[in-house]
C-alpha positions, 0 to 999 in steps of 0.5 A: 362833753367839754374839751377838758373832760374829753382830753382826760377821757382820752388820757384815761383810755390810753392809761387803761390800755397800758395797764392791761398790756402790762397785766397781760405780759406778766400774767403767765408768771402768776397763774400757772400753765392751766390758766395760761392755756385758758387765757389763750382760749379766751384770746381766740374766742375774743378775736372770733367774737370781735370779727363776728361783731363787725357783722352784727354790731356794726353792719347789722347782719346776723350770721349763724354760720360764722363758725364755718370760717373759724373751722376753715382756718383751723382745718387749713392750718392743721393740714398744712402743718401736718402735710405741707409746711413745717412753718407755723407763720406761713401755715397761718397766713395761707389759712387766712387767705383760704378763709377769706376766699371762702368767706367772700364766695359765701358772702357774695350769695348771702348779702343778696338776701336780708334779715332772716333770709340772710341768717338762714343762708349763712346757717346753710353754708355753715352746715355745708362746711360741717358736712364736708368736714364730717364726710371727707374722711380721707382729708379731714379725718371725718368724725375722728378729726385731725389729731397730732397737729404739730407746733413747730418752733418759731425762729424770731432771729434773736430767740426761738419760741418753742410753741409746744410750750404753753407759755411761749404759745401764750405770747405768740397768740397774744401778739397776733390777736392783739394786733388783729383786734387793733386792726379791727378797732381801726376799721370800725373807727374809720370812714368805712366803719362809719358807713357800716354803721349807717347801713346798720341803722338804715340801709335804704337811706345809705343807698339813697346817699350813693353807697353801694350797700351790698358791696359794703356788706360783702366787704364786711362779710369778707373781713369778718371771715378773714379774722375768724379764719385767723382765730381758727388758724391760731387755735389748731396748733394750740389745741393740736386737734380739730374736729367737725364740732368746730363747724356745727351750728351750736359753735356759731350760736356760742359766738352770737351769745358771747357777743350779746353777753358782752354788748354788740354795740361796743367794740370791747363788749365781745372781748369781755363776753368771751372772758366771762363765758369761758371763765364761767364755764371753767368754774361751773364745770369743776363743781358739776357734770351738769354745768351746761344747765347752770351756765345757761341759767346764768347767761339767761339772767345776764341777757334778761337783766342786761339786754345791752350787754355787760359793757353796754350796761356799765357804760350806761351806769357811768354815763348817768353818774357823770351827768348827775354829778355836780358841775364845778363852776 
């Protein structure tokens, strides 16, 4: 790409980010409470999918247990708010630390295996977390889950956010998740991220070049679990209810599908996949009780005809248009 075109491409990217930021800031004024809550669900799923994609898209590790760390964060935050700390920020911070610790312990064993064996072990650990959430009724509520999770007001100094208010929680979640996705973007575009890509492409060659593949995979696993736990911690006071369904393998499969739908080899792909998935689910469910059949059919069509995902396919189209356009002398 020529220097002038590179400069305009960079400017265009920042203009697009600024436009998206303005739209997100003013969005609640125009969409009402229902769609504001739906937007928060999209934000949470976007963070969860982006954290998972650090494993799949950038490290080449397919995890079928990512929902476990989401659930650990959600349950930890719920229990802290109900029983220990009436402070949502502290509860979220502690929940993230707990999720990171669990992810590192599980990851220590998982990264010792490769390919399908790695995927099956992540699934096994995920089912362990599900069993604990389902059976430990005195702590987790068992099949009934934990209800009535409080959303204490957040004192920001000059003003106070009433987090039980849907619009206030929207901005709270928007700030936390935007910063988190920004941190993930910096990670994947750092030398560390470049090393992860080399491991994804050829772990043997990366090892021959002196990289400790298992250590990098474990760090990637821990980071993914940390941000998944953060998504769960944000989810708990928003939904005010958590249940063992959050830990089940089908939730992990949903995260995989969302990432593939958007495009696993693009950073923004999981965000787009999350929005498409949740909006389609909401739209179709208003017309039929068999919405899951129609949603599944639509998603199958997407996956078959867009194997690189929505964003990946869009990038290919724009690349062809740029390369086929006449070059001015």
